[in-house]
SERO-4910 file (N, C-alpha, C, O; in steps of 0.05 Angstrom, whole numbers):
BEGIN
 pado doro    nc1    nc2    nc3   cac1   cac2   cac3    cc1    cc2    cc3    oc1    oc2    oc3
  Met    A   -221    832    673   -237    807    670   -212    786    669   -190    791    658
  Thr    A   -219    757    684   -198    737    673   -207    717    661   -227    705    671
  Met    A   -197    710    641   -206    690    617   -192    667    625   -174    668    642
  Gln    A   -200    643    613   -195    624    615   -205    605    581   -226    608    568
  Leu    A   -181    587    576   -195    569    555   -208    546    563   -196    530    577
  Cys    A   -230    543    555   -246    514    554   -240    499    532   -242    510    510
  Thr    A   -232    472    533   -225    455    511   -232    429    507   -227    411    523
  Glu    A   -244    425    482   -248    396    475   -228    382    458   -226    394    437
  Val    A   -213    362    460   -194    350    448   -206    323    434   -224    312    446
  Tyr    A   -197    314    412   -198    294    398   -176    284    379   -171    296    358
  Thr    A   -161    259    388   -137    249    361   -150    224    358   -162    210    374
  Glu    A   -145    221    337   -146    188    319   -125    180    306   -113    198    294
  Thr    A   -116    159    304    -89    150    288   -105    141    259   -126    128    258
  Ser    A    -95    147    244    -99    142    215   -103    110    209    -89     93    219
  Pro    A   -123    104    192   -130     77    195   -104     56    185    -99     33    193
  Thr    A    -88     73    164    -59     63    158    -38     62    173    -19     50    165
  His    A    -37     73    196    -16     79    214    -12     61    240    -32     55    253
  Val    A      8     54    246      9     39    268      7     53    297     -5     46    317
  His    A     25     77    293     26     94    316     14    127    301     17    135    277
  Asn    A      1    140    323    -10    162    319     16    184    324     29    186    345
  Glu    A     20    197    302     47    219    298     42    246    309     61    262    314
  Asp    A     12    252    313      3    274    322      7    277    350      3    257    363
  Phe    A     14    297    361     16    304    396     -4    329    397     -7    346    380
  Val    A    -17    327    422    -38    345    429    -40    347    455    -45    326    468
  Leu    A    -36    375    470    -35    381    497    -50    406    501    -47    425    486
  Ala    A    -67    405    519    -87    428    523    -86    437    554    -89    419    571
  Gly    A    -83    464    563    -81    475    588   -103    494    594   -121    498    578
  Asp    A   -102    506    615   -124    527    621   -114    550    605   -132    567    603
  Asp    A    -90    558    590    -88    578    578    -71    580    551    -67    601    540
  Phe    A    -62    551    541    -51    543    521    -63    517    504    -77    502    517
  Val    A    -61    514    488    -62    491    464    -32    483    447    -19    499    433
  Ile    A    -27    460    452     -1    452    430    -11    430    412    -20    409    421
  Val    A    -11    436    385    -18    412    366      5    403    348      6    419    329
  Leu    A     20    387    346     41    374    328     33    355    306     18    336    312
  Asp    A     41    358    283     37    336    267     68    322    255     83    331    238
  Gly    A     70    300    270    100    290    254     98    281    230     79    267    224
  Ala    A    123    288    207    119    282    183    121    251    179    144    243    186
  Thr    A    106    234    171    107    208    165    132    201    141    130    206    117
  Pro    A    155    186    155    176    183    138    168    164    120    151    146    123
  Val    A    187    173     93    182    148     67    193    124     77    214    125     90
  Pro    A    180    100     70    193     75     77    222     69     70    227     70     46
  Gly    A    240     63     86    266     59     77    284     81     79    308     76     81
  Leu    A    276    105     80    288    129     77    307    135    101    296    138    123
  Glu    A    335    137     99    352    139    117    348    171    130    343    190    115
  Thr    A    350    174    157    343    194    169    365    206    178    362    231    181
  Gly    A    385    196    183    408    200    202    402    199    232    420    205    247
  Cys    A    376    192    242    361    193    273    357    167    276    351    153    257
  Ile    A    361    155    299    356    136    308    327    133    326    318    112    337
  His    A    316    156    324    286    159    340    268    162    319    272    175    298
  Asp    A    248    151    325    218    156    308    201    182    309    209    196    327
  Val    A    185    189    298    173    211    293    154    218    319    149    241    328
  Pro    A    143    193    328    130    195    357    150    207    382    143    222    400
  Trp    A    173    196    377    194    208    396    190    233    395    183    246    415
  Leu    A    195    243    369    202    273    364    182    286    373    188    301    391
  Val    A    155    285    365    132    302    371    131    303    409    129    323    424
  Arg    A    133    277    416    128    275    446    148    290    460    141    301    481
  His    A    177    293    448    192    309    465    194    340    454    209    354    468
  Leu    A    184    352    436    185    373    430    157    389    441    157    412    449
  Gly    A    130    370    442    113    382    455    115    383    478    105    404    488
  Leu    A    128    364    499    134    368    526    157    394    531    160    404    553
  Arg    A    166    399    515    187    418    515    174    445    517    178    461    535
  Leu    A    159    449    493    142    469    493    121    477    514    111    500    516
  Ala    A    116    457    527     93    459    546    109    465    570     97    477    588
  Glu    A    136    460    574    152    477    595    155    505    589    151    521    608
  Gly    A    160    513    569    166    542    559    135    558    563    134    581    572
  Leu    A    117    545    555     95    557    556     81    563    585     62    578    588
  Thr    A     91    549    604     83    544    632    103    560    647     99    564    671
  Asp    A    123    570    635    140    587    647    132    617    656    122    631    638
  Pro    A    134    628    680    129    643    685    136    670    672    120    688    670
  Asp    A    161    671    664    176    691    646    171    687    614    182    672    597
  Thr    A    147    709    612    132    710    586    152    712    564    169    731    564
  Lys    A    151    693    544    169    697    523    144    697    496    120    692    499
  Ser    A    153    703    475    136    700    450    134    674    444    148    657    456
  Leu    A    114    667    425    110    637    419    137    627    396    146    604    394
  Ala    A    145    647    383    167    637    368    190    637    383    208    623    373
  Asp    A    198    651    411    219    645    424    216    615    440    234    598    445
  Asn    A    189    617    447    189    590    461    194    564    443    207    545    451
  Leu    A    181    567    417    189    544    402    220    546    391    232    525    389
  Glu    A    233    565    384    264    563    382    276    547    407    289    526    404
  Gln    A    271    558    435    282    539    452    275    513    452    292    495    454
  Ala    A    244    507    450    242    479    449    258    459    427    264    435    428
  Ile    A    264    478    407    273    458    381    302    453    392    311    430    392
  Gln    A    318    478    402    345    474    406    348    454    431    368    441    433
  Gln    A    328    451    453    326    431    476    328    406    463    347    393    468
  Val    A    308    395    444    305    369    434    328    364    413    334    341    406
  Cys    A    342    387    402    368    380    387    393    369    410    411    354    405
  Asp    A    388    379    430    411    379    451    399    347    462    415    331    474
  Asp    A    380    342    459    369    312    473    382    291    460    390    271    472
  His    A    386    296    432    397    278    416    421    278    399    430    258    387
  Ala    A    432    300    400    455    315    384    477    291    387    494    288    369
  Ala    A    478    276    407    507    250    413    502    230    398    520    216    389
  Ser    A    468    225    391    469    201    379    458    198    349    454    177    338
  Cys    A    455    222    340    440    223    312    452    247    303    460    263    320
  Asp    A    454    251    272    470    264    256    447    283    247    431    275    230
  Leu    A    445    305    258    426    331    259    429    345    231    411    360    222
  Thr    A    451    340    219    454    355    192    441    338    169    442    347    146
  Asp    A    427    313    176    411    299    154    395    316    150    388    328    170
  Pro    A    381    324    120    361    338    117    333    319    113    312    328    105
  Asn    A    339    294    118    308    280    125    301    273    154    283    258    163
  Ser    A    323    288    169    319    284    201    285    281    209    270    292    192
  Pro    A    275    271    228    245    272    233    236    302    237    250    318    249
  Ser    A    215    308    227    208    335    232    179    336    236    168    314    235
  Ser    A    164    359    242    138    363    255    123    393    246    136    414    245
  Thr    A    105    391    243     87    419    247     77    426    269     69    411    287
  Val    A     77    452    270     70    464    298     44    482    300     38    494    279
  Ala    A     31    485    318      5    495    320      3    502    348     -3    484    363
  Leu    A      8    528    357      7    542    387    -17    562    390    -19    581    374
  Leu    A    -32    559    406    -49    579    418    -44    585    451    -46    568    469
  Arg    A    -39    613    452    -40    619    481    -55    640    488    -55    658    471
  Leu    A    -74    644    514    -84    663    524    -72    672    541    -63    659    560
  Arg    A    -69    698    538    -48    712    561    -66    734    565    -74    747    545
  Asp    A    -74    740    590    -88    763    602   -110    766    583   -122    745    576
  Asp    A   -119    794    571   -140    789    555   -128    790    522   -135    807    505
  Gln    A   -111    771    518    -99    768    490    -94    741    481    -87    724    496
  Val    A    -97    737    456    -93    706    446    -72    714    428    -73    732    411
  Asp    A    -50    696    435    -28    697    413    -27    669    397    -34    648    407
  Tyr    A    -21    671    376    -19    644    354      6    642    342     22    660    341
  Leu    A     10    615    332     33    605    321     31    583    300     24    560    307
  Val    A     35    587    281     34    565    261     52    563    241     55    580    223
  Leu    A     70    536    243     89    530    223     86    505    212     88    484    225
  Ala    A     82    506    184     71    486    161     44    484    168     31    501    180
  Asp    A     35    457    159      6    456    148    -11    446    173    -23    425    170
  Ser    A    -13    460    197    -29    455    212    -45    477    224    -36    491    242
  Pro    A    -70    481    213    -79    510    219    -93    521    247    -98    506    266
  Ile    A    -98    541    247   -114    552    267   -134    571    259   -129    591    246
  Val    A   -160    565    267   -183    585    258   -193    593    282   -195    580    303
  Leu    A   -201    620    276   -207    637    298   -239    647    286   -244    657    264
  His    A   -255    640    307   -282    651    301   -291    676    318   -299    672    341
  Leu    A   -290    699    309   -295    724    321   -326    723    331   -344    710    321
  Asp    A   -327    741    349   -353    741    361   -374    759    346   -398    760    352
  Asp    A   -362    775    324   -379    785    302   -386    767    277   -399    773    257
  Gly    A   -373    746    284   -383    723    260   -363    723    239   -369    709    220
  Asp    A   -340    734    239   -320    735    224   -300    710    231   -294    703    254
  Val    A   -290    700    210   -271    676    214   -244    680    202   -241    685    178
  Leu    A   -224    677    218   -201    683    210   -181    658    212   -174    646    233
  Ala    A   -175    651    185   -156    619    183   -128    633    182   -121    650    167
  Ile    A   -111    620    206    -79    625    207    -71    601    196    -73    581    210
  Thr    A    -61    599    168    -44    577    155    -20    583    144    -13    606    138
  Asp    A     -5    563    140     25    569    131     20    546    107     16    523    113
  Asp    A     20    556     80     17    541     57     44    538     38     44    529     16
  Arg    A     63    547     49     89    543     32     94    517     23    106    515      2
  Leu    A     87    495     36     91    465     29     79    465      2     91    456    -17
  Asp    A     55    478      2     37    470    -24     46    486    -49     30    484    -68
  His    A     65    498    -52     80    513    -72    103    510    -83    114    527    -98
  Leu    A    118    477    -73    135    471    -84    136    461   -116    116    452   -127
  Asp    A    160    464   -129    157    456   -157    161    428   -160    156    418   -182
  Asp    A    171    411   -140    176    384   -143    175    373   -120    187    383   -101
  Tyr    A    160    347   -117    153    337    -93    167    308    -91    158    289    -77
  Ser    A    188    306   -104    206    282   -105    218    285    -76    221    306    -65
  Val    A    225    259    -65    239    261    -43    262    276    -49    257    298    -40
  Pro    A    286    277    -60    306    297    -58    298    325    -55    305    342    -39
  Ala    A    279    325    -80    270    357    -76    256    371    -49    260    394    -41
  Val    A    241    351    -38    231    358    -10    251    361     10    251    378     28
  Ala    A    268    345      8    294    345     34    310    373     25    318    389     42
  Ala    A    312    377     -5    331    401     -5    312    432      5    322    450     17
  Ala    A    283    431     -3    273    458      6    257    457     31    239    473     37
  Arg    A    268    430     50    257    438     76    278    453     91    302    448     90
  Asn    A    267    469    102    278    493    123    298    505    106    322    503    110
  Ser    A    286    521     85    304    540     69    285    562     58    261    559     52
  Glu    A    299    583     56    287    603     47    262    603     22    240    613     22
  Ala    A    274    589      6    258    585    -21    234    561    -22    217    557    -39
  Gly    A    241    545      3    221    524      6    199    527     28    180    543     24
  Phe    A    200    511     52    183    509     69    192    506     98    213    494     99
  Trp    A    184    513    119    197    505    145    184    494    165    161    500    170
  Val    A    200    474    181    186    454    202    195    455    218    214    470    218
  Ala    A    189    443    242    207    437    267    219    412    271    208    391    278
  Ser    A    248    417    262    266    388    259    289    401    277    285    409    300
  Thr    A    316    402    261    339    405    272    348    434    273    369    440    285
  Arg    A    331    454    260    341    483    258    325    498    271    303    504    262
  Pro    A    334    508    296    317    519    318    307    550    307    285    559    315
  Asp    A    324    567    287    314    587    270    293    581    256    280    601    251
  Ala    A    282    559    247    254    554    235    233    569    252    217    584    242
  Ala    A    235    565    280    213    584    287    213    612    282    191    623    288
  Leu    A    231    627    274    231    656    264    213    656    241    199    676    237
  His    A    211    633    224    197    637    201    164    626    202    150    626    183
  Ala    A    158    619    226    127    613    227    110    642    227    119    665    232
  Val    A     83    632    220     64    651    221     52    660    251     39    644    264
  Thr    A     57    680    257     52    687    287     32    711    286     29    725    266
  Gly    A     20    717    310      4    741    309     -7    740    338     -1    723    355
  Ser    A    -26    762    343    -44    768    368    -63    780    363    -62    798    347
  Ile    A    -94    770    382   -112    785    380   -120    795    407   -125    778    424
  Ala    A   -124    823    413   -133    832    434   -166    829    440   -183    841    428
  Leu    A   -170    813    459   -203    809    463   -218    826    468   -242    824    462
  Thr    A   -207    851    483   -219    875    489   -229    892    459   -248    907    456
  Asp    A   -211    886    442   -220    896    418   -235    880    397   -254    889    384
  Arg    A   -223    849    393   -241    833    377   -244    808    391   -226    790    390
  Pro    A   -271    805    409   -273    783    426   -276    757    407   -285    758    384
  Leu    A   -270    738    417   -271    712    402   -291    693    416   -293    689    440
  Arg    A   -304    682    397   -330    661    397   -315    631    405   -320    617    425
  Ala    A   -300    627    390   -289    602    391   -260    598    373   -253    615    357
  Ala    A   -246    577    377   -220    569    362   -219    549    356   -228    533    371
  Ala    A   -209    541    334   -197    513    325   -170    506    321   -157    518    303
  Val    A   -158    487    335   -129    484    329   -128    455    322   -134    438    338
  Leu    A   -118    451    294   -122    423    272   -101    413    262    -90    430    249
  Thr    A    -88    391    262    -76    384    244    -87    375    214   -110    369    209
  Asp    A    -67    376    197    -82    376    165   -101    354    163   -122    356    150
  Gly    A    -95    332    177   -113    307    176   -142    317    187   -162    305    179
  Ala    A   -144    335    203   -173    341    208   -184    370    196   -204    382    204
  Ala    A   -166    379    176   -178    402    161   -183    395    130   -187    413    114
  Thr    A   -182    368    121   -184    366     92   -214    366     85   -220    357     63
  Leu    A   -234    376    103   -259    382     89   -253    404     78   -260    404     54
  Val    A   -243    426     86   -233    450     72   -212    447     53   -217    457     31
  Glu    A   -191    436     57   -168    436     37   -167    421     24   -149    423      9
  Arg    A   -185    399     21   -186    379     -2   -213    372     -9   -215    359    -29
  His    A   -235    378      4   -262    375     -7   -279    393     -9   -303    387    -15
  Gly    A   -271    424     -5   -285    445    -15   -305    456      6   -324    470     -1
  Glu    A   -302    450     27   -321    461     49   -302    487     54   -279    491     46
  Ser    A   -319    507     73   -305    531     76   -298    521    108   -303    500    119
  Trp    A   -285    543    115   -277    550    144   -293    551    163   -286    542    184
  Glu    A   -319    563    158   -343    571    168   -359    538    177   -367    530    199
  Gln    A   -359    527    154   -377    496    153   -362    483    176   -372    472    196
  Leu    A   -337    487    171   -325    470    192   -323    468    224   -321    450    240
  Leu    A   -325    502    224   -329    510    249   -356    500    255   -356    493    279
  Asp    A   -378    496    243   -409    494    250   -404    460    261   -414    452    282
  Ile    A   -388    443    246   -385    414    248   -367    410    272   -372    390    284
  Leu    A   -346    426    283   -332    428    303   -350    431    325   -346    417    346
  Asp    A   -370    447    324   -385    459    347   -402    434    365   -408    434    388
  Ala    A   -406    417    345   -413    394    352   -396    372    371   -405    354    386
  Gly    A   -371    379    364   -345    365    380   -331    358    360   -338    356    336
  Pro    A   -300    353    375   -277    348    352   -286    320    344   -280    314    321
  His    A   -296    305    356   -303    273    349   -315    279    329   -306    267    310
  Glu    A   -336    296    324   -351    294    306   -338    305    275   -344    297    252
  Leu    A   -321    323    283   -309    335    264   -292    312    244   -294    311    220
  Val    A   -276    295    263   -255    274    248   -281    258    242   -283    258    218
  Arg    A   -295    249    249   -316    228    235   -324    237    214   -324    221    195
  Arg    A   -334    261    206   -344    268    178   -318    276    163   -318    281    138
  Thr    A   -298    277    176   -270    283    155   -267    257    140   -263    254    115
  Arg    A   -269    236    162   -262    208    153   -280    197    131   -269    185    112
  Met    A   -301    199    132   -321    201    116   -315    206     91   -312    189     73
  Ala    A   -314    240     89   -310    248     64   -282    238     53   -277    236     29
  Asp    A   -265    232     70   -239    224     57   -240    198     43   -226    196     22
  Glu    A   -254    178     51   -258    149     50   -278    153     21   -275    138      2
  Thr    A   -294    171     20   -313    164     -7   -306    188    -28   -321    192    -47
  Ala    A   -284    201    -26   -274    216    -47   -262    206    -70   -245    188    -70
  Thr    A   -273    218    -93   -264    203   -121   -248    225   -135   -247    249   -128
  Gly    A   -237    214   -154   -217    228   -169   -186    233   -156   -181    222   -135
  Arg    A   -166    246   -168   -143    247   -159   -142    266   -129   -151    288   -125
  Leu    A   -130    250   -116   -126    264    -90   -103    280    -86    -83    274    -98
  Asn    A   -104    307    -65    -80    321    -65    -66    307    -33    -74    311    -10
  Gly    A    -47    293    -40    -40    279    -14    -48    252     -8    -59    241    -27
  Lys    A    -44    238     14    -51    211     20    -78    213     27    -86    235     35
  Arg    A    -97    189     25   -126    192     31   -127    192     61   -147    205     68
  His    A   -118    184     77   -119    178    106    -91    191    120    -67    191    111
  Asp    A   -102    201    141    -73    216    164    -89    212    187   -113    206    188
  Asp    A    -70    217    210    -74    218    233    -90    245    233    -85    264    218
  Ala    A   -111    245    253   -126    272    253   -131    276    284   -137    259    301
  Thr    A   -126    313    289   -124    322    316   -140    348    312   -133    367    298
  Ala    A   -163    345    328   -176    368    335   -180    378    357   -185    360    373
  Val    A   -180    406    368   -181    419    390   -204    444    384   -202    463    369
  Leu    A   -223    439    399   -243    460    399   -240    481    426   -244    471    448
  Cys    A   -232    510    425   -225    522    445   -252    544    447   -264    549    427
  Arg    A   -258    553    465   -278    569    479   -263    587    495   -243    580    507
  Phe    A   -273    610    497   -263    629    517   -284    642    536   -302    656    528
  Leu    A   -279    635    563   -301    642    582   -282    657    602   -257    661    600
  Glu    A   -300    664    624   -292    681    644   -281    655    667   -294    634    674
  Ala    A   -258    663    676   -244    641    693   -270    628    712   -274    604    715
  Ser    A   -284    645    722   -303    639    744   -328    618    739   -341    605    756
  Thr    A   -330    619    710   -359    601    695   -342    583    676   -356    571    660
  Ala    A   -314    579    674   -301    562    655   -307    532    667   -299    530    690
  Pro    A   -318    509    656   -320    488    663   -289    478    665   -269    492    663
  Thr    A   -289    449    670   -259    435    670   -252    428    645   -271    421    632
  Thr    A   -229    428    633   -224    426    609   -224    389    608   -218    373    626
  Lys    A   -231    383    583   -231    357    580   -226    340    553   -230    351    531
  Ala    A   -218    316    556   -212    309    530   -228    287    523   -226    277    500
***
């Protein structure tokens, strides 16, 4: 049986941002979601490029690798893509600067009757299995730092004792959370690929992943709308900024002969 991804995509710029620093690209058998790290105003990064440049170039390099007929693991694809982006601006920028532009990565790939996933930093993938179980693929290392000052975060970025992101070290890909599910053993009903701006109903407001998937079933736009409402009306101390760019992808797994056209 040949399977195909049917995806619905929605991305929305934060009310406080001029540019959307997320990147999303979906094909018949893959989804790429990136969330660029918003720089601290005035912080020197050693790079002449902004965050949208990074996520755009990294996303397109990832797409090239994912559509290559020579199958590689998702971690190998990411490692290669980071290296290619480094090569693209090594002559103009200081790639040793710990504050270089960076991004989270969430990748989902359908390969034959197998689904591969990769998560690096806080852009989760949520798998809804046909038996009703929900499996959230998360990388929460950024949530466990002792110090969130700018120098401390820079020192912890891409280090064994800290957290890992896609930036100027290709080997960060080797620290991603990865895995595969054989659809013949555990059929999937749906999957969600999210930036953290679209996951705050769970990560900040106390909803469950099951509740998030129920909302997402009405469409990614509805999930982002509900997320914005919750972020806007939240009281008390917030964990992180109130608003962020938000990207949500709803994936369904269908037989290729019955799958409708992918839409955004």
